[in-house]
Structure formats: structure tokens, C-alpha cells
KEKE-3310 file (N, C-alpha, C; in steps of 0.2 Angstrom, whole numbers, plus 5000, padded with zeros to 4 digits):
npx = (5004:5003:5007:5005:5019:5022:5025:5036:5035:5043:5037:5038:5042:5046:5038:5028:5028:5025:5027:5026:5012:5006:5009:5002:4989:4988:4989:4977:4968:4970:4977:4989:4993:5002:4998:4987:4970:4957:4941:4926:4914:4898:4884:4869:4851:4846:4857:4860:4848:4849:4861:4858:4848:4856:4865:4856:4852:4865:4867:4857:4862:4873:4878:4880:4890:4900:4903:4908:4920:4936:4954:4957:4948:4951:4965:4974:4973:4961:4952:4941:4924:4914:4898:4899:4911:4907:4898:4905:4913:4905:4900:4902:4911:4913:4919:4916:4928:4938:4952:4969:4985:5001:5013:5019:5024:5027:5038:5040:5028:5016:5009:5003:4996:4987:4980:4975:4965:4957:4952:4946:4936:4928:4923:4932:4940:4955:4972:4985:4998:4997:4995:5007:5016:5012:5013:5021:5039:5055:5073:5082:5094:5104:5117:5122:5111:5097:5081:5065:5051:5039:5039:5038:5038:5051:5066:5067:5053:5049:5059:5069:5082:5087:5090:5077:5062:5048:5033:5024:5008:5005:5009:5001:4988:4988:4988:4977:4967:4968:4960:4948:4943:4941:4935:4943:4948:4960:4964:4975:4984:4974:4964:4962:4949:4943:4946:4938:4925:4923:4924:4912:4903:4904:4916:4931:4948:4963:4979:4996:5006:5016:5026:5026:5014:5013:5021:5037:5053:5065:5078:5076:5074:5080:5088:5086:5096:5088:5084:5073:5075:5078:5072:5064:5065:5058:5062:5053:5039:5023:5009:4991:4974:4961:4947:4938:4932:4931:4928:4940:4949:4957:4952:4960:4963:4977:4990:5001:4996:4981:4963:4953:4961:4964:4969:4977:4969:4973:4987:4989:4984:4993:5005:5001:4999:5012:5019:5014:5000:4994:4981:4969:4953:4939:4926:4909)
npy = (4994:5011:5027:5045:5056:5069:5086:5097:5113:5124:5136:5153:5170:5178:5183:5191:5201:5206:5220:5224:5220:5228:5241:5239:5239:5251:5259:5255:5262:5275:5284:5297:5307:5317:5330:5342:5338:5345:5350:5340:5345:5351:5340:5341:5341:5332:5325:5318:5310:5302:5295:5288:5279:5272:5266:5257:5249:5243:5236:5226:5218:5211:5198:5195:5204:5199:5187:5191:5196:5195:5191:5198:5209:5214:5221:5220:5208:5204:5191:5179:5178:5166:5158:5146:5147:5157:5151:5141:5148:5152:5141:5126:5111:5095:5079:5064:5054:5039:5040:5036:5033:5034:5031:5020:5012:5015:5026:5034:5032:5039:5041:5028:5026:5037:5032:5021:5026:5032:5021:5014:5022:5021:5008:4998:4985:4986:4987:4999:4993:4982:4988:4995:4984:4980:4991:4997:4997:5005:5005:5017:5021:5016:5010:5023:5031:5039:5034:5035:5044:5043:5030:5021:5018:5026:5020:5016:5013:5010:5015:5029:5026:5021:5026:5035:5042:5044:5042:5045:5050:5040:5026:5024:5026:5015:5005:5007:5004:4990:4986:4992:4991:5002:5011:5021:5037:5047:5063:5071:5086:5094:5109:5116:5118:5107:5097:5102:5101:5087:5085:5091:5082:5072:5065:5061:5066:5060:5067:5074:5085:5099:5097:5108:5114:5124:5135:5129:5135:5138:5133:5121:5112:5099:5092:5076:5064:5051:5034:5035:5048:5066:5072:5084:5086:5087:5085:5089:5084:5078:5067:5068:5065:5074:5081:5091:5108:5126:5144:5149:5139:5122:5106:5091:5073:5070:5059:5060:5068:5074:5070:5078:5090:5107:5118:5133:5139:5145:5144:5131:5126:5132:5125:5113:5114:5117:5105:5098:5096:5084:5072:5060:5051:5041:5035:5034)
npz = (5000:4996:5001:5004:5006:5018:5015:5023:5029:5038:5049:5045:5046:5036:5026:5031:5045:5062:5062:5049:5047:5056:5050:5038:5043:5048:5037:5031:5039:5036:5043:5049:5039:5039:5038:5045:5044:5035:5042:5037:5025:5030:5030:5019:5022:5013:5008:5020:5021:5010:5013:5025:5020:5011:5021:5028:5017:5015:5027:5027:5018:5023:5024:5010:5006:5014:5008:4996:5000:4998:4994:4983:4982:4994:4997:5008:5013:5020:5028:5021:5027:5032:5034:5040:5047:5056:5064:5070:5078:5088:5094:5105:5105:5111:5113:5121:5122:5124:5136:5136:5143:5138:5145:5158:5149:5136:5130:5119:5112:5108:5096:5093:5104:5104:5093:5098:5106:5097:5089:5099:5103:5091:5093:5092:5100:5106:5112:5117:5117:5108:5096:5096:5094:5081:5072:5057:5057:5056:5055:5066:5061:5046:5037:5036:5033:5039:5047:5039:5043:5036:5032:5042:5060:5068:5075:5092:5102:5115:5125:5131:5132:5120:5103:5094:5087:5080:5071:5056:5048:5037:5040:5051:5047:5038:5048:5056:5046:5045:5055:5053:5039:5024:5032:5037:5037:5030:5030:5028:5025:5022:5026:5043:5046:5041:5051:5061:5055:5056:5069:5072:5068:5078:5077:5083:5080:5075:5076:5072:5080:5085:5099:5107:5105:5097:5085:5081:5083:5070:5073:5079:5069:5058:5043:5037:5029:5021:5016:5008:5003:5006:5022:5032:5049:5066:5083:5092:5092:5093:5096:5097:5102:5095:5102:5103:5102:5105:5103:5107:5111:5108:5111:5118:5119:5128:5127:5136:5146:5151:5149:5137:5137:5137:5125:5118:5104:5091:5092:5093:5081:5072:5075:5071:5058:5054:5055:5045:5043:5047:5049:5054:5054:5059:5049:5051)
capx = (5000:5006:5004:5009:5024:5020:5030:5036:5037:5043:5034:5042:5040:5049:5033:5024:5030:5020:5028:5022:5005:5004:5009:4997:4983:4989:4988:4970:4964:4971:4979:4996:4995:5007:4996:4981:4965:4951:4934:4922:4908:4892:4879:4863:4846:4845:4862:4859:4843:4852:4866:4854:4845:4862:4867:4851:4853:4871:4866:4853:4865:4880:4881:4882:4896:4905:4904:4912:4926:4942:4960:4957:4944:4954:4972:4978:4972:4955:4950:4934:4920:4908:4893:4901:4916:4904:4894:4910:4916:4900:4898:4907:4910:4917:4918:4918:4932:4942:4959:4974:4991:5007:5018:5026:5026:5029:5041:5039:5022:5011:5005:4999:4992:4982:4977:4971:4959:4952:4949:4942:4930:4925:4921:4937:4944:4963:4976:4991:5004:4996:4996:5014:5019:5009:5014:5027:5045:5061:5079:5084:5100:5107:5121:5123:5105:5092:5074:5060:5044:5034:5040:5037:5041:5059:5069:5064:5047:5048:5063:5073:5089:5089:5087:5070:5058:5041:5030:5019:5001:5004:5009:4996:4982:4988:4987:4970:4964:4968:4955:4942:4944:4936:4931:4948:4949:4966:4963:4981:4985:4968:4964:4960:4942:4941:4946:4932:4919:4923:4922:4905:4900:4906:4921:4937:4953:4970:4984:5002:5007:5022:5025:5025:5007:5014:5026:5044:5058:5069:5084:5075:5073:5086:5086:5089:5096:5085:5084:5068:5076:5079:5066:5066:5061:5060:5061:5048:5033:5019:5002:4986:4967:4957:4941:4933:4934:4927:4931:4947:4953:4956:4953:4963:4965:4984:4993:5006:4993:4974:4958:4950:4966:4962:4975:4975:4967:4977:4994:4988:4983:4999:5010:4999:5001:5020:5022:5012:4993:4992:4975:4965:4948:4935:4920:4904)
capy = (5000:5017:5033:5051:5059:5075:5091:5101:5120:5127:5143:5159:5177:5182:5186:5196:5202:5210:5227:5225:5220:5235:5246:5238:5241:5258:5262:5254:5267:5281:5289:5299:5310:5322:5337:5343:5338:5350:5347:5338:5349:5349:5337:5344:5336:5328:5320:5314:5305:5297:5291:5283:5274:5267:5262:5252:5244:5239:5232:5221:5213:5210:5192:5195:5208:5195:5182:5194:5199:5190:5195:5202:5215:5217:5220:5219:5201:5203:5185:5178:5176:5161:5156:5140:5150:5161:5146:5137:5153:5153:5135:5122:5104:5091:5072:5059:5048:5036:5042:5031:5036:5030:5029:5020:5006:5018:5033:5037:5029:5044:5040:5022:5027:5041:5028:5016:5030:5033:5015:5012:5026:5018:5002:4992:4984:4985:4991:5002:4988:4978:4993:4996:4978:4979:4996:4996:5000:5006:5007:5024:5023:5010:5012:5030:5034:5039:5031:5040:5043:5041:5023:5017:5021:5026:5019:5013:5016:5009:5018:5034:5024:5020:5032:5035:5048:5043:5040:5050:5047:5035:5019:5024:5025:5008:5000:5008:5001:4983:4985:4995:4992:5006:5016:5026:5043:5051:5069:5075:5091:5098:5114:5114:5118:5100:5094:5105:5098:5080:5086:5093:5075:5068:5061:5063:5066:5059:5072:5075:5092:5100:5096:5114:5116:5131:5135:5127:5139:5135:5130:5115:5107:5097:5088:5070:5060:5044:5030:5038:5055:5070:5074:5089:5084:5090:5080:5092:5082:5074:5065:5068:5064:5080:5079:5096:5115:5132:5149:5151:5133:5116:5101:5085:5068:5070:5053:5062:5072:5072:5070:5085:5095:5113:5122:5139:5137:5148:5142:5123:5126:5134:5120:5107:5116:5117:5099:5094:5095:5077:5071:5054:5050:5035:5036:5030)
capz = (5000:4995:5005:5002:5011:5019:5014:5029:5028:5044:5049:5043:5047:5031:5021:5035:5051:5066:5060:5042:5048:5059:5045:5034:5046:5049:5030:5029:5043:5033:5048:5048:5033:5040:5038:5048:5039:5036:5044:5032:5024:5033:5025:5019:5024:5007:5008:5026:5020:5005:5017:5029:5015:5009:5026:5029:5012:5016:5033:5025:5014:5026:5022:5003:5006:5017:5003:4991:5002:4997:4994:4977:4984:5000:4996:5014:5016:5025:5027:5019:5032:5030:5039:5044:5052:5061:5068:5074:5083:5093:5097:5108:5103:5116:5112:5126:5119:5129:5137:5137:5144:5134:5149:5158:5144:5129:5131:5112:5109:5107:5090:5093:5110:5101:5088:5102:5108:5091:5088:5105:5102:5086:5095:5091:5107:5105:5117:5114:5116:5102:5091:5096:5091:5074:5067:5054:5060:5052:5060:5067:5056:5043:5031:5036:5032:5044:5045:5036:5047:5032:5030:5048:5066:5067:5081:5098:5105:5122:5130:5129:5132:5114:5099:5091:5086:5080:5064:5053:5047:5033:5043:5056:5043:5036:5054:5057:5040:5046:5060:5050:5031:5021:5036:5039:5032:5030:5026:5029:5020:5022:5031:5050:5045:5040:5057:5065:5052:5058:5076:5072:5067:5084:5076:5086:5075:5077:5073:5074:5081:5088:5106:5111:5103:5094:5080:5083:5079:5064:5075:5081:5064:5054:5037:5037:5023:5022:5010:5004:5001:5012:5026:5037:5055:5072:5088:5096:5089:5097:5093:5102:5099:5095:5105:5103:5101:5105:5099:5110:5113:5105:5117:5116:5124:5127:5130:5141:5151:5153:5145:5135:5139:5134:5122:5114:5097:5086:5093:5091:5073:5069:5076:5067:5051:5053:5055:5039:5043:5047:5052:5052:5058:5057:5046:5054)
cpx = (5004:5003:5008:5014:5021:5026:5030:5039:5037:5040:5039:5039:5042:5044:5029:5026:5025:5021:5025:5015:5002:5004:5004:4990:4983:4987:4980:4966:4965:4974:4986:4997:5000:5005:4989:4975:4960:4945:4930:4916:4902:4887:4873:4858:4845:4850:4862:4854:4846:4857:4863:4851:4851:4864:4862:4851:4859:4870:4862:4856:4872:4883:4883:4889:4902:4907:4908:4919:4931:4948:4961:4953:4947:4961:4977:4976:4966:4952:4942:4930:4914:4904:4895:4906:4912:4901:4899:4913:4911:4899:4904:4906:4915:4915:4920:4922:4936:4949:4963:4981:4996:5012:5015:5028:5030:5032:5040:5032:5016:5006:5001:4994:4986:4977:4972:4964:4954:4949:4944:4935:4925:4922:4925:4940:4951:4966:4982:4997:5003:4997:5004:5018:5018:5012:5021:5033:5051:5067:5080:5090:5102:5111:5122:5117:5100:5085:5070:5053:5038:5033:5038:5039:5048:5062:5065:5058:5046:5052:5067:5080:5092:5086:5081:5067:5051:5039:5025:5013:5001:5004:5003:4989:4982:4986:4980:4965:4963:4963:4948:4943:4939:4933:4936:4949:4955:4966:4969:4982:4979:4969:4961:4952:4939:4941:4939:4926:4918:4921:4914:4900:4901:4911:4928:4943:4960:4975:4991:5003:5013:5021:5025:5018:5008:5019:5033:5049:5063:5075:5083:5073:5080:5083:5090:5090:5093:5085:5078:5069:5076:5072:5068:5061:5063:5058:5055:5041:5029:5012:4997:4979:4963:4950:4936:4936:4929:4930:4938:4951:4951:4957:4955:4963:4973:4987:4998:5003:4986:4969:4955:4954:4964:4969:4973:4974:4972:4984:4994:4988:4990:5005:5008:5000:5008:5022:5018:5004:4991:4986:4971:4959:4944:4928:4915:4900)
cpy = (5006:5023:5039:5053:5066:5080:5095:5108:5123:5134:5148:5165:5181:5186:5192:5196:5206:5217:5228:5225:5226:5240:5245:5241:5248:5262:5261:5260:5274:5286:5291:5302:5315:5329:5337:5343:5343:5347:5345:5343:5346:5346:5341:5339:5330:5322:5316:5308:5299:5292:5286:5278:5269:5263:5256:5247:5239:5234:5226:5216:5211:5203:5191:5199:5203:5189:5184:5196:5193:5194:5199:5209:5218:5216:5219:5212:5200:5196:5184:5175:5172:5160:5151:5142:5153:5156:5143:5142:5153:5147:5131:5115:5100:5084:5068:5053:5045:5039:5037:5035:5031:5027:5025:5015:5009:5025:5037:5035:5033:5042:5033:5022:5031:5037:5023:5020:5031:5027:5013:5016:5024:5011:4996:4991:4981:4990:4994:4998:4984:4982:4994:4990:4978:4985:4995:5000:5000:5008:5014:5026:5016:5013:5019:5034:5034:5036:5037:5039:5042:5034:5019:5021:5020:5025:5015:5016:5016:5013:5024:5032:5022:5025:5030:5041:5047:5041:5045:5046:5041:5028:5019:5023:5017:5003:5001:5004:4993:4981:4987:4997:4996:5011:5022:5031:5047:5057:5074:5080:5096:5104:5112:5114:5111:5096:5096:5102:5091:5080:5087:5087:5070:5063:5064:5062:5065:5064:5071:5082:5093:5099:5102:5117:5123:5130:5134:5131:5135:5131:5123:5110:5105:5093:5082:5067:5053:5040:5032:5045:5059:5072:5079:5087:5088:5085:5083:5091:5078:5072:5065:5066:5071:5078:5085:5103:5120:5138:5151:5145:5127:5111:5094:5080:5067:5063:5054:5066:5070:5072:5077:5090:5101:5117:5128:5137:5139:5145:5134:5122:5127:5129:5114:5108:5115:5110:5094:5093:5088:5075:5064:5053:5043:5037:5032:5027)
cpz = (5000:4999:5003:5008:5012:5019:5020:5027:5034:5044:5048:5044:5041:5026:5025:5042:5055:5064:5054:5043:5051:5055:5040:5036:5047:5042:5029:5033:5040:5037:5046:5042:5033:5040:5042:5043:5041:5038:5037:5031:5027:5028:5025:5021:5019:5007:5014:5024:5015:5009:5022:5025:5013:5014:5028:5024:5013:5022:5031:5021:5016:5023:5015:5002:5009:5012:4998:4993:5002:4996:4988:4979:4990:5000:5002:5017:5021:5023:5025:5025:5030:5035:5043:5049:5058:5066:5072:5079:5089:5097:5101:5107:5108:5116:5118:5123:5125:5130:5139:5138:5141:5139:5155:5153:5138:5130:5125:5109:5108:5101:5090:5099:5108:5097:5092:5104:5103:5089:5093:5104:5096:5087:5094:5098:5105:5109:5113:5112:5110:5096:5090:5093:5083:5069:5064:5057:5055:5057:5060:5062:5053:5037:5030:5034:5038:5042:5043:5040:5043:5030:5036:5054:5066:5074:5086:5101:5112:5127:5127:5129:5125:5109:5096:5090:5085:5073:5062:5051:5042:5036:5048:5053:5041:5042:5056:5052:5042:5051:5057:5043:5028:5025:5039:5034:5034:5026:5027:5023:5019:5027:5038:5050:5044:5046:5061:5062:5055:5066:5077:5071:5072:5082:5078:5080:5078:5073:5076:5074:5084:5096:5110:5110:5101:5089:5084:5079:5075:5067:5078:5076:5060:5048:5037:5030:5024:5016:5005:5001:5007:5015:5031:5043:5061:5078:5093:5092:5094:5094:5099:5098:5100:5097:5104:5102:5103:5102:5101:5110:5108:5111:5114:5121:5123:5131:5135:5146:5152:5147:5144:5138:5134:5132:5118:5107:5092:5086:5091:5084:5070:5070:5072:5060:5049:5052:5050:5039:5043:5052:5049:5057:5055:5055:5049:5049)
residu = (MET:HIS:PHE:LYS:SER:VAL:PRO:PHE:VAL:PRO:PHE:SER:TRP:THR:LYS:ILE:THR:PRO:LEU:LYS:LEU:THR:LEU:SER:LEU:PHE:MET:VAL:THR:GLY:CYS:GLY:THR:GLY:GLU:GLU:ALA:GLU:PRO:PRO:PRO:LYS:GLU:THR:GLU:LYS:GLN:GLU:ALA:VAL:LYS:ILE:GLN:MET:GLU:ASN:HIS:MET:SER:SER:GLU:THR:SER:GLN:HIS:GLU:LYS:ARG:LEU:ASN:ASN:GLU:SER:ALA:PRO:PHE:GLY:ILE:PRO:LYS:VAL:THR:GLN:LYS:MET:GLU:GLN:GLN:LYS:LYS:GLN:LYS:VAL:LEU:ILE:ASP:ALA:PRO:HIS:ILE:LYS:GLN:LYS:PRO:GLU:LEU:ASP:ARG:GLY:CYS:GLU:VAL:THR:SER:LEU:ALA:MET:LEU:LEU:ASN:HIS:ALA:GLY:VAL:SER:VAL:ASP:LYS:MET:THR:LEU:ALA:ASP:LYS:VAL:LYS:LYS:VAL:PRO:TYR:GLU:ARG:ASN:GLY:LEU:ARG:GLY:ASN:LEU:ASN:ASP:GLY:PHE:VAL:GLY:ASN:MET:GLN:THR:PHE:ASP:GLN:PRO:GLY:ILE:GLY:VAL:TYR:HIS:GLY:PRO:ILE:LYS:ASP:LEU:ALA:GLU:SER:TYR:LEU:PRO:GLY:LYS:VAL:LEU:ASP:PHE:SER:GLY:LYS:GLU:PHE:ASP:GLU:VAL:LEU:ALA:HIS:LEU:ASP:GLN:GLN:ARG:PRO:VAL:TRP:VAL:VAL:VAL:THR:SER:THR:TYR:ASP:VAL:VAL:PRO:GLU:ASN:HIS:TRP:VAL:THR:TRP:LYS:THR:SER:SER:GLY:PRO:LEU:LYS:ILE:THR:PHE:LYS:MET:HIS:SER:VAL:LEU:VAL:THR:GLY:TYR:ASP:LYS:ASP:TYR:ILE:TYR:VAL:ASN:ASP:PRO:LEU:SER:SER:LYS:ASN:ARG:LYS:LEU:PRO:ARG:GLN:LYS:PHE:ILE:ALA:GLY:TRP:GLU:GLN:ILE:GLY:LYS:GLN:ALA:ILE:THR:ILE:LYS:LYS)
# end
């Protein structure tokens, strides 16, 4: 079975910085002309009536204006606002999925432990140690080349005394398929809205995210030479089961911590995107 490798593009501030964003917003507001502006001419009664009529018309068509709002009509990158996004901002979703801890048996077993939670929630009775035994594995290093996380679990899963790192979505999807053929959905590479959509359907989502739950600085990334080609990796990686969200937080079953752990939403999404937007769920 073949699966796709995930391209990794570490987060960069080269295209836009807080200063540039601040300046852009400053330009949008039209402030700072350098000269004192003259007061606007007083409107006549007829002009005021026309203005009020136009404002009422615009207010009644707010949703249509939002749908037309994109980067072409908004040169400073104002995001498109959809009805779905507005609904997700207002609601809270929280799924009661089983919580399993990876330790003490598995120092590096977050991926298979999170998969065990996902499968258990789908009605499959399987434990983390069985999955740890069955997942495809590759050596940490052989003939001067490092293992590729897209090919299998790299190195030792049980102990930090021996080298190891982890595994990406491909081998995890294959393992899940062996229990629920035709029901496993690997939507890695999609936007986070897709994760939210599955949560709305009461489907928890297996993900790989940075272990800081935020963007990992460039100095924590290295490029490995592997038998499958170069691969940029970070040891600051983790796998959790996403169980819910609200307008400010993402909730996860963390195999190293607690059930429905609350994490800042935007930072979590940024860390998830940085490590390849990896996501798997089970179709009902």
C-alpha cells in the first residue's frame, strides 16, 4: 500500500511580520497623513437621507458583502468570512472519547496510543501495546542513512535509552485500516476547518502536532538523509486525539497528560500546520 509523504514547511515570518502587519493596518485606517486635515463639509438634509438609506441597504446585505470579500477585493488580506466559520466561533463541541496514557510502557508511543483512543471510540477493542507491536517500523539509522517517518516508526518506541523519534500518518492509517477496512479517512494536507467539520459530526481526530502546541523555531529542525530521500524533521513532535473546540481553545486527549486538555486554538493550529497538517479519523 502506498501513501503520500508530507511536505514540511517550517513557519516563517519572512513574508509578513508584526511590524508589516501593523503598518498595513495603519495604512488601511488612513491615519498619519502628516498634515492637519480640514473638517468635512456639513451634509445637507437631502444628503443625510440618502446616506441613511444606503446604510440600511448595506446592513441588510451583510452576508452578501462577506461572501464577496476576498484577497482580490481586500488587498491587505482581509479573510473571507463564511457562515460556517461564524457558527464554529459561537459553538462548543466536546467528544467523550476514551483516554489512554502512553507511559510507563511507551516513552515514544504517542502515535499508537492516540490511535488506540480513536479505535476504541469507534468500537474496536485494541490496546496500545498491540498497536505498538503491529505498526510498521524502520531502523533509526542504517548504512549512514536515517529512517523515514513516512515509512514506519523510526527507532525505539519503548525507551529513551535507545534512539528513536516517531511515525507519521501513513503507517498509522495503514494500521487503522487493518481493523476498520474502508472506514479510515486520512485527510492529511487539508485545512483545519476539515478537522472542525469532523468534530461537528462527533468524530474525534488523530493528529500529529508540535510538542509545544505552537510554532517550533527553525533551530529545532534538521534535514535527514534517508533511504527515501531528504526529510526535514523536528524532535519536538507529538500525537494527540482532538476531541473538541470552542472559539478560543482546542481540546485533546493527550497521552502524556489528561483527557480533554484545553490548548490555545490559534497556537495549536499553527503547530499542526507546521508539521504537515496530518489528520486521520474514522467514518461512521
